[in-house]
C-alpha positions as CSV (number, residue, x, y, z in Angstrom):
1,M,10.8,-3.6,16.5
2,I,11.4,-7.0,18.0
3,V,11.4,-7.2,21.8
4,K,13.1,-10.4,22.9
5,N,11.1,-12.3,25.7
6,K,9.6,-9.1,27.2
7,K,6.1,-8.2,28.1
8,G,4.3,-4.9,27.7
9,F,2.0,-2.9,25.4
10,N,1.6,0.5,23.9
11,K,-1.6,2.4,25.0
12,G,-3.4,4.8,22.8
13,Y,-4.7,2.8,19.8
14,T,-7.3,0.3,18.8
15,F,-7.2,-2.7,16.5
16,L,-8.9,-4.0,13.4
17,R,-7.9,-6.8,11.1
18,T,-9.7,-8.0,7.9
19,V,-9.4,-11.7,7.1
20,R,-10.7,-13.0,3.8
21,T,-10.7,-16.7,2.8
22,V,-9.9,-17.4,-0.8
23,F,-10.5,-21.1,-0.5
24,D,-10.7,-23.7,2.2
25,G,-12.0,-27.3,2.7
26,K,-15.6,-26.1,2.2
27,I,-15.0,-24.0,-0.9
28,A,-12.5,-26.3,-2.5
29,P,-13.0,-29.8,-1.0
30,L,-10.2,-31.4,-3.1
31,S,-7.6,-28.9,-1.9
32,N,-5.2,-29.9,0.9
33,M,-4.7,-26.2,2.0
34,V,-6.4,-23.0,3.0
35,M,-5.5,-19.8,1.3
36,G,-6.6,-16.3,2.4
37,E,-5.5,-12.8,3.0
38,V,-5.1,-10.7,6.1
39,I,-5.2,-6.9,6.1
40,N,-3.9,-5.3,9.2
41,H,-4.9,-1.7,10.1
42,P,-3.0,1.1,11.9
43,Q,-2.7,0.3,15.7
44,P,-0.1,-1.3,17.8
45,E,-0.1,-5.0,18.3
46,I,2.0,-7.5,20.3
47,Y,2.9,-10.9,18.8
48,H,4.3,-13.7,20.9
49,Y,5.8,-16.5,19.0
50,R,6.1,-20.3,19.4
51,F,7.5,-22.8,16.9
52,F,7.4,-26.5,16.3
53,P,10.0,-27.9,16.4
54,E,11.3,-25.4,19.0
55,Q,14.5,-24.7,17.0
56,G,12.2,-23.5,14.2
57,F,12.0,-19.9,13.3
58,G,10.2,-17.3,11.2
59,V,10.5,-13.9,9.6
60,S,8.6,-10.8,10.7
61,L,8.6,-7.9,8.1
62,L,7.7,-4.6,9.7
63,D,7.4,-2.3,6.7
64,D,10.8,-2.7,5.0
65,E,12.6,-4.0,8.2
66,V,13.2,-7.7,8.4
67,Y,13.6,-9.6,11.7
68,T,14.2,-13.2,12.5
69,V,11.8,-14.5,15.2
70,K,12.4,-17.5,17.3
71,Q,10.8,-19.5,20.1
72,G,9.6,-17.2,22.9
73,D,10.3,-13.9,21.1
74,T,7.8,-11.1,21.4
75,S,7.3,-8.4,18.7
76,L,5.9,-4.9,19.3
77,I,4.3,-3.7,16.1
78,H,3.8,0.1,16.0
79,P,0.8,1.7,14.5
80,D,0.6,2.2,10.7
81,K,3.3,-0.4,10.0
82,T,2.5,-3.4,7.7
83,H,3.6,-6.6,9.4
84,S,3.7,-9.8,7.4
85,Q,4.7,-12.9,9.2
86,V,6.1,-16.1,7.6
87,A,7.5,-19.4,8.9
88,V,10.5,-21.0,7.2
89,P,10.0,-24.4,5.5
90,G,10.0,-27.1,8.1
91,S,8.8,-24.9,11.0
92,A,5.2,-24.5,12.2
93,M,4.7,-21.0,13.6
94,Y,2.1,-20.1,16.2
95,Y,1.7,-16.6,17.5
96,V,-0.6,-15.0,20.0
97,R,-1.6,-11.4,19.2
98,M,-2.6,-8.9,21.8
99,I,-4.2,-5.5,21.0
100,P,-5.0,-2.8,23.6
101,H,-8.4,-1.2,23.5
102,L,-9.1,2.4,24.6
103,P,-12.1,3.1,26.9
104,E,-13.1,6.1,24.7
105,D,-12.5,4.3,21.4
106,R,-13.0,0.6,21.7
107,W,-12.5,-1.5,18.6
108,L,-15.7,-2.7,16.9
109,P,-16.1,-4.6,13.7
110,T,-18.0,-1.6,12.3
111,T,-15.2,0.9,12.7
112,P,-12.4,-0.2,10.2
113,Y,-9.3,1.7,9.5
114,Y,-7.6,1.4,6.1
115,R,-4.5,2.9,4.6
116,K,-5.5,5.2,1.8
117,E,-3.4,3.3,-0.8
118,H,-5.3,0.0,0.1
119,K,-8.9,1.3,0.1
120,W,-9.4,-0.1,-3.4
121,L,-9.6,-3.6,-1.8
122,L,-13.0,-2.5,-0.4
123,E,-14.5,-2.0,-3.9
124,K,-17.3,-4.4,-4.8
125,D,-16.0,-7.3,-7.0
126,V,-12.4,-6.2,-6.6
127,K,-10.0,-8.1,-8.8
128,I,-6.7,-8.7,-7.1
129,W,-4.9,-10.3,-10.1
130,P,-5.5,-9.1,-13.7
131,E,-7.0,-11.6,-16.0
132,R,-4.5,-13.3,-18.2
133,K,-5.3,-14.5,-21.7
134,Y,-3.6,-17.7,-22.5
135,E,-2.6,-18.6,-26.0
136,K,-2.8,-22.1,-27.2
137,T,0.7,-23.4,-27.9
138,P,1.3,-25.4,-31.1
139,E,1.6,-29.1,-30.5
């Protein structure tokens, strides 16, 4: 659900996000980019978007629903929805995220929530991509 230029939040849930860096300037000094993954967990969040240049835009995927987000838009992301975000080429996307905490159930880094189908990502030495064997091509 995208709420255009509105404020508010949904009470009743907590937040956890797992961020893993695959490589950055320290891990791969010759690279000119950072690559990582973000795993969002079931709780509501609010994203408020800004773009440079201001006419830039992005895409917010809330499960299978696709929304265009523009300068000043605000998105309410309901619990248990995946929510990938992407900027279109030529646009820099910045978004502020806000997550409500409950007095009786505050978010702590030690209390993660994972979707059942994604718990395999927590396994030790998990392999995201299968190893591919390359054959030498004849010259």
